C-alpha positions, 0 to 999 in steps of 0.5 A: 462511476464519475470523476470524483477525486480519489479519496474494529478500532480497539482501545490500546492500553498503557505503554503498548499504545505509546510504543506503537506510536513511537515505532511508527513515527521512527519508521515513517520519519527515518526511511519512507516518504510521508503519505501526505507527499504521496500525490507529489511523488507520483507526478514525474516531470513530463509533458504528457497529456496525462501529467498531474491527472487525478485517478478516480474509480469511485461512485457517487457514494465514494465507494471503490469500484472493482474492475470487471472485464469490459468495464468503462474506465475514465479517460486516461485510466488503465485497468489493473495489471495481473500481478499488481492488483490489491489482492496481489499486493496483499498476498506479497505483504502477507507472505513477508509478515507470515515469515516474521510470525513464524520466526517468532513462534507466534501461536498459529491461531493468533497468527491466522487472526493477525494475517486476516486483520492485516489483509482487511486493513491493507485492502481498505487502505489500497481501495481508498487510494485506488492503488491498483488503478494507479499502478497500471495507469502510472506505468502504462501512461505515455512518457516523453522520457523513458527514464521517467517511467522507472522513476514513477514506479520507484516512487509508487513503491515507496509511497504505497509501501508507506501506505502498507506500513501504516495499515499494518500498524493499524491492524495491530490495534488491540492485538496481544502482539503489541506486548512483544518487543519493539524489534518484533513490531518493527519487523512486522510493520516493515515486512508489510511495507517491504512486501508491497514495495518490492512487488511494485518495483518488479515492474522496473525489472520485468519491463526494463 
């Protein structure tokens, strides 16, 4: 572990591909912070010694490092918090998406495969951004202005919710569900993002 900076494609045929790309573009541009700006929104105005510190939990091969009790962390990085780990966020997204699948009478076997694919894509996306470490660190770090902590949590909710939306869209590649309506696809993708975002912003409610 060092200070390195954080860092089943299937073919999609015809109109299904175009519909998915168009849907993702509308969602991304209309209501969520673009992922490219994620690093910026996680830097609230503060004179804290940790201001603008990049979080790294990867080894020399760029592999994510899961936390284990007693594990030595880089200076200024906090261990993942109970209720806000990758597994917790995936569960929150999965419950929302599962409700959408049930409401649309998706075949149970297909629903199970879909949720598995979603969990896999979310896990990879979260690990690539060290999300569970970021949540703990940006929440627990010292702030000169108490309001900045709440702003940071809200920003993480939007940014990592956007990350979940993109992962959810990717998880549908090659799925028969792509042939369903735009309304269904929108509900599916939004459910994943909302599940993650809503879980993160509970930090503001529980610690206000």
